[in-house]
C-alpha positions as CSV (number, residue, x, y, z in Angstrom):
1,M,-13.1,31.7,-24.7
2,D,-15.3,33.8,-22.5
3,K,-14.6,34.6,-18.8
4,R,-17.1,32.1,-17.6
5,N,-15.5,29.2,-19.4
6,A,-12.0,30.3,-18.2
7,F,-13.3,30.6,-14.6
8,T,-14.9,27.1,-14.8
9,I,-11.6,25.6,-16.1
10,V,-9.6,27.2,-13.3
11,I,-12.1,25.9,-10.7
12,I,-11.8,22.4,-12.1
13,L,-8.0,22.5,-12.0
14,V,-8.0,23.7,-8.4
15,V,-10.4,20.9,-7.4
16,I,-8.1,18.3,-9.2
17,I,-5.0,19.6,-7.5
18,F,-6.7,19.7,-4.1
19,A,-8.0,16.1,-4.5
20,Y,-4.5,15.0,-5.5
21,F,-3.0,16.3,-2.2
22,I,-5.9,14.9,-0.1
23,I,-5.4,11.4,-1.6
24,N,-1.6,11.5,-1.2
25,K,-2.0,12.5,2.5
26,Q,-4.1,9.4,3.2
27,H,-1.1,7.2,2.4
28,P,2.1,8.9,3.5
29,E,5.2,7.0,2.5
30,T,6.6,4.9,5.3
31,D,10.2,5.7,6.4
32,E,13.0,3.2,5.7
33,E,13.6,2.1,9.3
34,V,9.9,1.2,9.8
35,A,9.7,-0.6,6.5
36,K,12.9,-2.6,7.3
37,C,11.5,-3.6,10.7
38,I,8.1,-4.6,9.3
39,G,9.9,-6.6,6.6
40,K,12.0,-8.4,9.1
41,N,9.0,-9.4,11.2
42,S,6.5,-10.4,8.6
43,V,5.8,-11.9,5.2
44,L,3.6,-10.2,2.7
45,Y,1.8,-12.4,0.2
46,I,0.9,-10.5,-3.0
47,Q,-0.1,-11.5,-6.5
48,L,0.6,-10.0,-9.9
49,G,-2.4,-7.9,-11.0
50,C,-3.8,-7.4,-7.5
51,S,-5.0,-3.8,-7.2
52,A,-5.2,-4.0,-3.4
53,C,-1.6,-5.1,-3.4
54,K,-0.7,-2.0,-5.3
55,V,-2.4,0.2,-2.7
56,Q,-0.4,-1.6,0.0
57,E,2.8,-1.1,-2.1
58,D,2.1,2.7,-2.5
59,M,1.9,3.1,1.3
60,F,5.5,2.1,1.5
61,G,6.7,4.0,-1.5
62,E,10.4,3.4,-2.3
63,N,10.8,1.5,0.9
64,Y,8.5,-1.3,-0.4
65,Q,11.8,-3.0,-1.4
66,Y,12.5,-3.8,2.3
67,L,9.4,-6.0,2.8
68,N,9.6,-9.8,2.8
69,K,7.3,-10.5,-0.1
70,I,6.1,-13.7,-1.8
71,D,4.2,-13.3,-5.2
72,C,1.7,-16.0,-5.4
73,F,1.4,-15.7,-9.1
74,F,5.0,-16.8,-9.5
75,E,5.4,-18.9,-6.3
76,Q,2.1,-20.8,-6.1
77,D,3.7,-23.6,-4.1
78,K,4.4,-21.1,-1.2
79,C,0.8,-19.9,-1.2
80,T,-1.3,-23.0,-0.6
81,D,-2.9,-21.6,2.5
82,I,-3.4,-18.1,1.1
83,T,-6.9,-17.3,0.0
84,A,-6.7,-13.6,-0.7
85,T,-4.0,-11.0,-1.5
86,P,-2.6,-9.0,0.1
87,T,-2.2,-11.2,3.1
88,W,0.3,-10.5,5.9
89,L,1.8,-13.3,8.0
90,I,2.9,-11.9,11.4
91,K,3.8,-14.1,14.4
92,G,2.0,-17.0,12.8
93,K,-1.3,-15.2,12.3
94,K,-2.7,-14.1,8.9
95,Y,-4.1,-10.7,8.2
96,E,-6.0,-10.4,4.9
97,G,-6.4,-7.1,3.0
98,V,-4.6,-3.8,3.0
99,Q,-3.3,-3.0,6.5
100,S,-2.5,0.5,7.7
101,I,1.2,1.2,8.6
102,E,0.1,1.9,12.2
103,K,-1.6,-1.5,12.4
104,L,1.5,-3.2,10.9
105,K,3.8,-1.4,13.4
106,E,1.6,-2.5,16.2
107,L,1.4,-6.2,15.1
108,T,5.1,-6.5,14.3
109,G,6.3,-4.5,17.4
110,C,8.1,-2.0,15.2
């Protein structure tokens, strides 16, 4: 391998590592107290195989377990008014799509 190819590989690796950290900073994991509060004050409607639901889950990281979730794939009877997932039900109002943690904190009063 010549020096030019080695240099190209190093540059590619640096770009990949840099991109990884940029992407992870966009969705910092939510702390436990905030997740518990949001979970107590909302319902999150999700569905098996929903990629946007996975994005929302990743925002909470390990603290996703504290959310009040209904999976519309398994509990269709509870999702008759849900037209898209993820959907948040907060104070009687529906919010479709991925919501930022800041927006969820604001909506739930957390």
